[in-house]
KEVO-649134 format. One record per residue (C-alpha): y, z, x; residue number from 1. Coordinates in Angstrom, 2 decimals, padded with zeros to 5 digits. Last residue first. Layout:
% residues N
+---------+---------+---------+-----+
|       v |       w |       u | num |
+---------+---------+---------+-----+
|       Y |       Z |       X | NUM |
...
+---------+---------+---------+-----+
This chain:
% residues 420
+---------+---------+---------+-----+
|       v |       w |       u | num |
+---------+---------+---------+-----+
| -037.83 | -010.36 | -008.05 | 420 |
| -036.46 | -007.18 | -006.12 | 419 |
| -034.12 | -009.58 | -003.53 | 418 |
| -032.59 | -011.34 | -007.13 | 417 |
| -031.97 | -008.33 | -008.40 | 416 |
| -030.32 | -006.80 | -005.38 | 415 |
| -027.81 | -010.10 | -005.26 | 414 |
| -027.68 | -009.66 | -009.46 | 413 |
| -026.35 | -006.26 | -008.72 | 412 |
| -024.16 | -007.07 | -005.91 | 411 |
| -022.72 | -009.95 | -007.59 | 410 |
| -021.79 | -007.99 | -010.90 | 409 |
| -020.30 | -004.49 | -008.28 | 408 |
| -017.73 | -007.18 | -006.76 | 407 |
| -017.01 | -009.00 | -009.91 | 406 |
| -016.33 | -005.42 | -011.69 | 405 |
| -014.63 | -004.14 | -008.71 | 404 |
| -012.11 | -006.95 | -008.36 | 403 |
| -011.27 | -007.43 | -012.15 | 402 |
| -010.94 | -003.66 | -012.40 | 401 |
| -008.53 | -002.73 | -009.84 | 400 |
| -006.53 | -005.84 | -010.68 | 399 |
| -006.25 | -005.05 | -014.43 | 398 |
| -004.96 | -001.44 | -013.57 | 397 |
| -002.73 | -002.44 | -011.16 | 396 |
| -001.45 | -004.96 | -013.77 | 395 |
| -000.88 | -002.36 | -016.00 | 394 |
|  000.31 |  000.21 | -013.74 | 393 |
|  003.04 | -002.35 | -012.55 | 392 |
|  003.65 | -003.49 | -015.79 | 391 |
|  004.39 |  000.31 | -017.84 | 390 |
|  006.42 |  001.02 | -015.10 | 389 |
|  008.94 | -001.78 | -015.76 | 388 |
|  009.26 | -001.38 | -019.14 | 387 |
|  009.69 |  002.71 | -018.47 | 386 |
|  013.22 |  002.80 | -016.83 | 385 |
|  012.83 |  006.77 | -016.44 | 384 |
|  015.76 |  008.55 | -017.72 | 383 |
|  014.06 |  010.09 | -020.75 | 382 |
|  011.77 |  011.59 | -018.43 | 381 |
|  014.78 |  013.59 | -016.24 | 380 |
|  016.15 |  014.48 | -019.69 | 379 |
|  013.33 |  015.78 | -020.85 | 378 |
|  012.91 |  017.50 | -017.24 | 377 |
|  016.55 |  018.63 | -017.22 | 376 |
|  016.03 |  020.25 | -020.67 | 375 |
|  012.90 |  022.03 | -019.73 | 374 |
|  014.74 |  023.81 | -016.83 | 373 |
|  018.94 |  022.93 | -016.56 | 372 |
|  021.64 |  022.01 | -018.57 | 371 |
|  024.44 |  019.42 | -017.34 | 370 |
|  027.33 |  021.16 | -016.71 | 369 |
|  027.48 |  019.08 | -013.22 | 368 |
|  026.84 |  015.57 | -014.87 | 367 |
|  026.90 |  012.90 | -012.17 | 366 |
|  025.64 |  015.10 | -009.63 | 365 |
|  023.18 |  017.09 | -011.65 | 364 |
|  021.87 |  013.57 | -013.26 | 363 |
|  021.62 |  011.60 | -009.97 | 362 |
|  018.88 |  014.74 | -009.42 | 361 |
|  017.37 |  014.64 | -012.25 | 360 |
|  016.85 |  010.89 | -011.82 | 359 |
|  015.41 |  011.30 | -008.90 | 358 |
|  013.02 |  014.09 | -009.37 | 357 |
|  011.89 |  012.31 | -012.81 | 356 |
|  011.19 |  009.21 | -010.79 | 355 |
|  009.32 |  010.68 | -008.20 | 354 |
|  007.02 |  012.82 | -010.60 | 353 |
|  006.25 |  009.71 | -012.84 | 352 |
|  005.72 |  007.60 | -009.38 | 351 |
|  003.06 |  010.34 | -008.79 | 350 |
|  001.71 |  010.46 | -011.87 | 349 |
|  001.23 |  006.71 | -012.49 | 348 |
| -000.46 |  006.61 | -008.91 | 347 |
| -002.97 |  009.41 | -010.36 | 346 |
| -003.30 |  007.34 | -013.58 | 345 |
| -004.17 |  004.01 | -011.97 | 344 |
| -006.99 |  005.28 | -009.42 | 343 |
| -008.61 |  007.29 | -011.98 | 342 |
| -008.49 |  003.88 | -014.10 | 341 |
| -009.80 |  001.97 | -011.66 | 340 |
| -012.65 |  004.74 | -011.38 | 339 |
| -013.33 |  004.63 | -014.91 | 338 |
| -013.73 |  000.74 | -014.85 | 337 |
| -016.07 |  001.35 | -012.17 | 336 |
| -018.21 |  003.44 | -013.79 | 335 |
| -018.11 |  001.94 | -017.09 | 334 |
| -019.20 | -001.08 | -015.55 | 333 |
| -022.19 |  000.57 | -013.47 | 332 |
| -023.46 |  002.22 | -017.39 | 331 |
| -023.89 | -001.13 | -018.82 | 330 |
| -027.41 | -001.71 | -018.11 | 329 |
| -028.09 |  001.93 | -019.47 | 328 |
| -029.45 |  004.46 | -016.49 | 327 |
| -032.93 |  004.60 | -015.43 | 326 |
| -031.81 |  007.17 | -012.66 | 325 |
| -033.09 |  003.88 | -010.38 | 324 |
| -030.65 |  001.69 | -011.80 | 323 |
| -027.85 |  004.58 | -011.48 | 322 |
| -028.32 |  004.86 | -008.13 | 321 |
| -029.01 |  001.02 | -007.45 | 320 |
| -025.16 |  000.00 | -008.92 | 319 |
| -023.25 |  002.70 | -007.06 | 318 |
| -025.21 |  001.91 | -003.88 | 317 |
| -023.97 | -001.48 | -004.14 | 316 |
| -020.43 | -000.03 | -004.88 | 315 |
| -020.04 |  002.33 | -001.71 | 314 |
| -021.66 | -000.72 |  000.61 | 313 |
| -018.31 | -002.86 | -000.93 | 312 |
| -016.13 | -000.71 |  000.38 | 311 |
| -014.16 | -003.35 |  002.47 | 310 |
| -013.82 | -005.51 | -000.58 | 309 |
| -012.67 | -002.55 | -002.23 | 308 |
| -009.66 | -002.52 | -000.05 | 307 |
| -009.16 | -006.25 | -001.39 | 306 |
| -006.76 | -004.61 | -004.33 | 305 |
| -004.46 | -002.30 | -001.57 | 304 |
| -004.31 | -004.85 |  000.73 | 303 |
| -002.61 | -007.31 | -001.71 | 302 |
| -000.38 | -004.66 | -002.86 | 301 |
|  000.53 | -003.65 |  000.88 | 300 |
|  001.40 | -007.05 |  001.49 | 299 |
|  003.25 | -008.24 | -001.18 | 298 |
|  005.44 | -004.83 | -001.11 | 297 |
|  007.84 | -005.16 |  001.83 | 296 |
|  008.34 | -009.15 |  001.92 | 295 |
|  008.90 | -008.78 | -001.94 | 294 |
|  011.22 | -006.10 | -002.02 | 293 |
|  014.22 | -008.25 | -001.27 | 292 |
|  013.71 | -011.51 | -002.61 | 291 |
|  011.67 | -009.60 | -005.70 | 290 |
|  014.83 | -007.30 | -006.55 | 289 |
|  016.69 | -010.25 | -006.53 | 288 |
|  014.84 | -012.34 | -008.67 | 287 |
|  014.99 | -009.96 | -010.60 | 286 |
|  018.77 | -009.94 | -011.44 | 285 |
|  021.58 | -007.42 | -009.86 | 284 |
|  022.73 | -004.98 | -012.09 | 283 |
|  026.14 | -005.89 | -013.40 | 282 |
|  025.51 | -005.22 | -017.34 | 281 |
|  025.32 | -001.90 | -017.05 | 280 |
|  028.83 | -001.44 | -016.16 | 279 |
|  029.69 |  001.74 | -017.84 | 278 |
|  030.32 |  003.89 | -014.79 | 277 |
|  027.47 |  006.38 | -016.85 | 276 |
|  025.32 |  003.56 | -017.20 | 275 |
|  025.38 |  002.00 | -014.03 | 274 |
|  024.67 |  005.35 | -012.32 | 273 |
|  021.35 |  005.47 | -014.56 | 272 |
|  020.72 |  002.18 | -014.16 | 271 |
|  020.67 |  002.94 | -010.04 | 270 |
|  018.24 |  005.94 | -010.63 | 269 |
|  016.01 |  004.46 | -012.57 | 268 |
|  015.85 |  001.63 | -010.51 | 267 |
|  015.31 |  003.93 | -007.52 | 266 |
|  012.27 |  005.34 | -009.31 | 265 |
|  011.07 |  002.27 | -011.36 | 264 |
|  010.88 | -000.21 | -008.36 | 263 |
|  010.73 |  001.35 | -005.10 | 262 |
|  008.46 |  004.04 | -006.63 | 261 |
|  005.94 |  001.95 | -008.48 | 260 |
|  005.82 | -000.13 | -005.49 | 259 |
|  005.38 |  002.97 | -002.71 | 258 |
|  003.02 |  004.45 | -004.97 | 257 |
|  001.48 |  001.21 | -005.73 | 256 |
|  000.73 |  000.94 | -001.46 | 255 |
| -000.32 |  004.41 | -001.79 | 254 |
| -002.88 |  004.49 | -004.33 | 253 |
| -005.61 |  001.97 | -003.27 | 252 |
| -005.43 |  002.82 |  000.76 | 251 |
| -005.69 |  006.50 | -000.49 | 250 |
| -008.84 |  006.69 | -002.86 | 249 |
| -011.25 |  004.36 |  000.14 | 248 |
| -010.69 |  007.56 |  002.34 | 247 |
| -010.52 |  009.99 | -000.59 | 246 |
| -014.34 |  008.85 | -001.74 | 245 |
| -015.65 |  012.23 | -002.57 | 244 |
| -012.47 |  012.81 | -005.05 | 243 |
| -012.73 |  008.90 | -006.35 | 242 |
| -016.51 |  009.32 | -006.54 | 241 |
| -015.99 |  012.50 | -008.82 | 240 |
| -013.64 |  010.93 | -011.25 | 239 |
| -015.57 |  007.90 | -011.97 | 238 |
| -019.18 |  010.22 | -012.15 | 237 |
| -017.24 |  012.58 | -014.56 | 236 |
| -013.74 |  011.89 | -015.81 | 235 |
| -011.92 |  015.36 | -016.34 | 234 |
| -012.97 |  016.35 | -012.90 | 233 |
| -010.85 |  013.58 | -012.10 | 232 |
| -007.40 |  016.49 | -013.03 | 231 |
| -008.14 |  017.37 | -009.10 | 230 |
| -007.01 |  014.11 | -007.79 | 229 |
| -003.04 |  015.26 | -006.57 | 228 |
| -004.00 |  018.25 | -004.51 | 227 |
| -006.83 |  016.94 | -001.95 | 226 |
| -004.12 |  013.81 | -002.40 | 225 |
| -000.68 |  015.71 | -000.99 | 224 |
| -001.68 |  014.89 |  002.29 | 223 |
| -003.25 |  011.37 |  001.85 | 222 |
|  000.16 |  010.85 | -000.41 | 221 |
|  002.67 |  012.32 |  002.59 | 220 |
|  003.16 |  008.43 |  004.28 | 219 |
|  004.01 |  007.79 |  000.14 | 218 |
|  006.29 |  010.59 | -000.57 | 217 |
|  008.46 |  010.10 |  002.43 | 216 |
|  008.66 |  006.01 |  001.40 | 215 |
|  009.97 |  007.34 | -001.64 | 214 |
|  012.36 |  009.72 | -000.75 | 213 |
|  013.52 |  007.47 |  001.48 | 212 |
|  014.39 |  005.00 | -001.36 | 211 |
|  015.97 |  008.47 | -003.07 | 210 |
|  018.63 |  008.62 | -000.01 | 209 |
|  020.03 |  005.48 | -000.90 | 208 |
|  020.74 |  006.64 | -004.31 | 207 |
|  022.10 |  009.90 | -003.03 | 206 |
|  024.47 |  008.05 | -001.11 | 205 |
|  025.63 |  006.17 | -004.42 | 204 |
|  025.92 |  009.63 | -005.93 | 203 |
|  027.90 |  010.47 | -003.98 | 202 |
|  027.90 |  014.77 | -003.26 | 201 |
|  024.88 |  015.32 | -001.22 | 200 |
|  023.24 |  018.35 | -001.03 | 199 |
|  020.76 |  018.07 | -004.68 | 198 |
|  018.99 |  014.85 | -001.94 | 197 |
|  018.82 |  017.33 |  000.82 | 196 |
|  016.86 |  019.69 | -002.22 | 195 |
|  014.45 |  016.58 | -002.82 | 194 |
|  013.46 |  016.43 |  000.80 | 193 |
|  012.59 |  019.99 |  000.91 | 192 |
|  010.42 |  019.67 | -001.60 | 191 |
|  009.10 |  016.78 | -000.27 | 190 |
|  008.42 |  018.03 |  003.27 | 189 |
|  007.50 |  021.36 |  001.62 | 188 |
|  004.61 |  019.60 | -000.70 | 187 |
|  003.34 |  017.80 |  002.78 | 186 |
|  002.79 |  021.01 |  004.61 | 185 |
|  001.56 |  022.82 |  001.54 | 184 |
| -001.04 |  019.49 |  001.56 | 183 |
| -002.05 |  019.42 |  004.93 | 182 |
| -002.16 |  023.66 |  004.80 | 181 |
| -004.96 |  023.16 |  001.92 | 180 |
| -006.73 |  020.68 |  003.80 | 179 |
| -006.88 |  022.69 |  007.16 | 178 |
| -008.21 |  026.16 |  004.89 | 177 |
| -010.91 |  024.17 |  003.61 | 176 |
| -012.19 |  023.06 |  006.74 | 175 |
| -012.23 |  019.00 |  007.99 | 174 |
| -015.58 |  017.28 |  007.30 | 173 |
| -016.99 |  017.04 |  011.01 | 172 |
| -018.21 |  013.36 |  012.26 | 171 |
| -020.23 |  013.83 |  015.48 | 170 |
| -018.46 |  011.12 |  018.27 | 169 |
| -019.50 |  007.74 |  019.21 | 168 |
| -017.28 |  006.13 |  016.80 | 167 |
| -013.90 |  008.40 |  017.16 | 166 |
| -011.80 |  007.11 |  020.29 | 165 |
| -012.56 |  003.63 |  018.12 | 164 |
| -010.86 |  004.80 |  014.99 | 163 |
| -007.02 |  005.22 |  016.54 | 162 |
| -007.38 |  001.97 |  018.75 | 161 |
| -008.42 | -000.41 |  015.10 | 160 |
| -004.72 |  000.11 |  013.89 | 159 |
| -003.08 | -000.54 |  017.18 | 158 |
| -004.53 | -003.99 |  017.58 | 157 |
| -004.04 | -004.51 |  013.93 | 156 |
| -000.11 | -003.39 |  014.08 | 155 |
|  000.12 | -005.33 |  017.46 | 154 |
| -001.51 | -008.31 |  015.79 | 153 |
|  000.75 | -008.25 |  013.05 | 152 |
|  003.70 | -007.97 |  014.22 | 151 |
|  002.89 | -010.46 |  017.26 | 150 |
|  002.66 | -012.87 |  014.44 | 149 |
|  005.95 | -011.99 |  013.03 | 148 |
|  007.64 | -012.60 |  016.26 | 147 |
|  005.89 | -015.86 |  017.67 | 146 |
|  006.48 | -017.66 |  014.23 | 145 |
|  010.20 | -016.34 |  014.27 | 144 |
|  010.61 | -017.67 |  017.89 | 143 |
|  008.68 | -021.03 |  016.74 | 142 |
|  011.27 | -021.41 |  013.65 | 141 |
|  010.96 | -020.47 |  010.01 | 140 |
|  014.51 | -021.32 |  008.84 | 139 |
|  017.10 | -019.55 |  006.81 | 138 |
|  020.24 | -021.40 |  006.37 | 137 |
|  022.89 | -018.63 |  005.82 | 136 |
|  023.20 | -015.85 |  003.02 | 135 |
|  026.83 | -014.52 |  001.67 | 134 |
|  025.42 | -012.26 | -001.12 | 133 |
|  027.07 | -013.39 | -005.04 | 132 |
|  023.65 | -012.61 | -006.54 | 131 |
|  022.93 | -016.33 | -007.07 | 130 |
|  023.44 | -016.25 | -002.82 | 129 |
|  020.21 | -013.79 | -002.74 | 128 |
|  018.08 | -015.84 | -005.35 | 127 |
|  018.95 | -018.97 | -003.27 | 126 |
|  018.20 | -017.47 | -000.03 | 125 |
|  014.80 | -016.46 | -001.45 | 124 |
|  013.88 | -019.21 | -003.32 | 123 |
|  014.88 | -021.64 | -000.08 | 122 |
|  012.69 | -019.86 |  001.94 | 121 |
|  009.36 | -019.10 | -000.20 | 120 |
|  007.30 | -022.46 |  000.74 | 119 |
|  008.50 | -021.84 |  004.62 | 118 |
|  006.47 | -018.88 |  004.88 | 117 |
|  003.33 | -020.60 |  004.32 | 116 |
|  002.85 | -021.92 |  007.82 | 115 |
|  003.52 | -018.40 |  008.84 | 114 |
|  000.59 | -017.09 |  006.96 | 113 |
| -001.79 | -019.56 |  009.04 | 112 |
| -000.92 | -017.92 |  011.92 | 111 |
| -001.11 | -014.71 |  010.54 | 110 |
| -004.64 | -015.21 |  009.67 | 109 |
| -005.68 | -016.45 |  013.41 | 108 |
| -004.56 | -013.64 |  015.06 | 107 |
| -005.51 | -011.09 |  012.90 | 106 |
| -009.38 | -012.19 |  012.45 | 105 |
| -008.92 | -012.73 |  016.97 | 104 |
| -007.48 | -009.92 |  017.72 | 103 |
| -009.56 | -007.74 |  015.75 | 102 |
| -012.88 | -008.89 |  016.59 | 101 |
| -011.78 | -009.04 |  020.69 | 100 |
| -011.21 | -005.51 |  019.30 |  99 |
| -014.40 | -004.64 |  017.97 |  98 |
| -016.41 | -006.32 |  020.89 |  97 |
| -014.29 | -004.66 |  023.94 |  96 |
| -015.17 | -001.62 |  022.52 |  95 |
| -018.92 | -002.55 |  022.66 |  94 |
| -018.09 | -003.55 |  025.97 |  93 |
| -016.38 | -000.45 |  027.15 |  92 |
| -019.66 |  001.45 |  025.35 |  91 |
| -022.27 |  000.17 |  027.13 |  90 |
| -024.57 | -001.91 |  025.36 |  89 |
| -028.22 |  000.12 |  026.77 |  88 |
| -030.20 | -000.33 |  023.34 |  87 |
| -029.00 |  003.23 |  021.75 |  86 |
| -025.22 |  002.07 |  022.37 |  85 |
| -025.65 | -001.33 |  019.85 |  84 |
| -027.23 |  001.47 |  017.36 |  83 |
| -023.91 |  003.32 |  017.65 |  82 |
| -021.79 |  000.24 |  016.89 |  81 |
| -024.12 | -000.51 |  013.53 |  80 |
| -023.76 |  003.08 |  012.32 |  79 |
| -020.11 |  002.85 |  012.99 |  78 |
| -019.90 | -000.05 |  010.98 |  77 |
| -018.22 |  001.54 |  008.00 |  76 |
| -016.00 |  003.55 |  010.13 |  75 |
| -014.45 |  000.68 |  011.83 |  74 |
| -013.60 | -001.17 |  008.79 |  73 |
| -012.20 |  001.89 |  007.10 |  72 |
| -009.93 |  002.52 |  009.87 |  71 |
| -009.47 | -001.72 |  010.50 |  70 |
| -008.21 | -001.13 |  006.65 |  69 |
| -006.01 |  002.30 |  007.22 |  68 |
| -004.36 |  001.15 |  009.81 |  67 |
| -003.87 | -002.15 |  008.67 |  66 |
| -001.93 | -000.93 |  005.15 |  65 |
|  000.57 |  001.48 |  006.93 |  64 |
|  001.33 | -001.00 |  009.55 |  63 |
|  002.19 | -004.07 |  007.32 |  62 |
|  004.25 | -000.82 |  005.23 |  61 |
|  006.58 |  000.00 |  008.02 |  60 |
|  007.12 | -003.51 |  009.01 |  59 |
|  008.32 | -004.87 |  005.98 |  58 |
|  010.11 | -001.84 |  006.00 |  57 |
|  011.98 | -002.42 |  008.76 |  56 |
|  012.53 | -005.97 |  008.01 |  55 |
|  014.07 | -005.65 |  005.05 |  54 |
|  016.47 | -003.36 |  006.05 |  53 |
|  017.25 | -005.88 |  009.23 |  52 |
|  017.57 | -008.62 |  007.22 |  51 |
|  020.30 | -006.92 |  005.12 |  50 |
|  022.13 | -005.54 |  007.94 |  49 |
|  022.63 | -008.51 |  009.43 |  48 |
|  023.89 | -010.04 |  005.95 |  47 |
|  027.71 | -010.90 |  007.01 |  46 |
|  027.20 | -011.72 |  010.17 |  45 |
|  030.75 | -013.01 |  010.77 |  44 |
|  029.74 | -015.99 |  013.31 |  43 |
|  026.32 | -016.29 |  012.40 |  42 |
|  023.65 | -016.14 |  014.85 |  41 |
|  022.44 | -012.64 |  013.46 |  40 |
|  022.41 | -013.87 |  010.30 |  39 |
|  019.85 | -016.45 |  010.41 |  38 |
|  017.88 | -014.26 |  013.07 |  37 |
|  017.54 | -011.47 |  010.60 |  36 |
|  016.81 | -013.33 |  007.47 |  35 |
|  014.36 | -015.44 |  009.56 |  34 |
|  012.74 | -011.97 |  010.74 |  33 |
|  012.21 | -011.33 |  007.53 |  32 |
|  010.58 | -014.18 |  005.99 |  31 |
|  008.37 | -014.65 |  009.00 |  30 |
|  007.94 | -010.58 |  008.09 |  29 |
|  006.24 | -011.63 |  004.53 |  28 |
|  004.34 | -014.41 |  005.92 |  27 |
|  002.64 | -012.85 |  008.45 |  26 |
|  001.44 | -009.91 |  006.01 |  25 |
|  000.77 | -012.50 |  003.17 |  24 |
| -001.59 | -013.90 |  005.56 |  23 |
| -002.28 | -010.32 |  007.16 |  22 |
| -004.11 | -009.59 |  004.07 |  21 |
| -005.84 | -012.40 |  003.37 |  20 |
| -007.26 | -012.08 |  007.32 |  19 |
| -008.07 | -008.27 |  006.38 |  18 |
| -010.11 | -009.36 |  003.21 |  17 |
| -011.95 | -011.58 |  004.78 |  16 |
| -012.56 | -009.59 |  007.38 |  15 |
| -014.54 | -006.86 |  004.99 |  14 |
| -015.80 | -009.71 |  003.15 |  13 |
| -017.22 | -011.55 |  006.78 |  12 |
| -019.28 | -008.17 |  007.66 |  11 |
| -022.69 | -009.88 |  008.19 |  10 |
| -020.72 | -012.76 |  009.80 |   9 |
| -018.16 | -010.72 |  012.30 |   8 |
| -021.65 | -009.10 |  013.61 |   7 |
| -023.34 | -012.43 |  014.22 |   6 |
| -020.60 | -013.61 |  016.12 |   5 |
| -020.35 | -010.73 |  018.59 |   4 |
| -024.07 | -010.97 |  019.07 |   3 |
| -023.94 | -014.60 |  019.72 |   2 |
| -021.08 | -014.11 |  022.07 |   1 |
+---------+---------+---------+-----+
């Protein structure tokens, strides 16, 4: 028990990132489950599909961000776990210790998150009702709490079991041919999805399919990254860090691709469709979008920003290496800001490509005689919803800069105190 607690204490920043992500995830799941339970109990069940859609997307997001966090934490602690094995601790006991830590942290944090969920119940219901969507009274009942906590704990345990299988095995980097093959497979799947959207005759169905396209691109981003991040070779040390540490770069990027794709890409398609019908003023308010997408994107955004806490040892090695190399005192600031810039631009490029594809497909359906080639590309760029695009990725850059600089400054001051 003492070893278990000491390991938690020595890795408290990483577990803090997991706990905060679980707090937001459980609150989001509780809101989605409360919507589903309330609508299923209603007589006419007017919004049951809405609650099911929000819950399904929220669960996918929670599983995605939890898998990445658990994998990073366990892989960063592999030397410690192997040292336990060297002193005679059996493997089953080490695995039990790790799974016990995951269950304890995720269950406590998820339970705390459900206590915060009631604060958002009334604003969410009011937002839907203001848009004319009938919404029964929502409540965070014990059943809702049990379901939300179970979803979070189950996703955390499943995320830990996958990397646990490889803790005591030698790490082998994948061959370049396999990396290229995965990239081609991902590009083929995305291209096939875009082609499938072109075969849809109804523009409204095409917009619904674009949501699936955004989720597909978010899931395929790890396989696409070796091709997408090659532009970072222009950014020196910061770009090299992004490429070498793709295991950390991908969790930083994927949530913002999902968030930006749902808002910018799908929103651009909706605005274009409404504009063609001449009723652009009938778009739902921002409160409705926040109520619908909040439970979906909030856990992933929090997890993406807090991933920097898990990679604190890498940031500390960067600061220490720059100091030993005789770099200027402000070099560590430039490296951290450069990494944030590279991550932001990479995510923004993916979202722009998604938005242009959605607008171009919808333009082909609405205006069959429209131009193709470069003209279609210009029309696609002109149809992108640039206002939220700038706000989203401006927020991403500022959030990453703030977390990275605060963490790097703290690690740098701690190292200087130890030296003195």
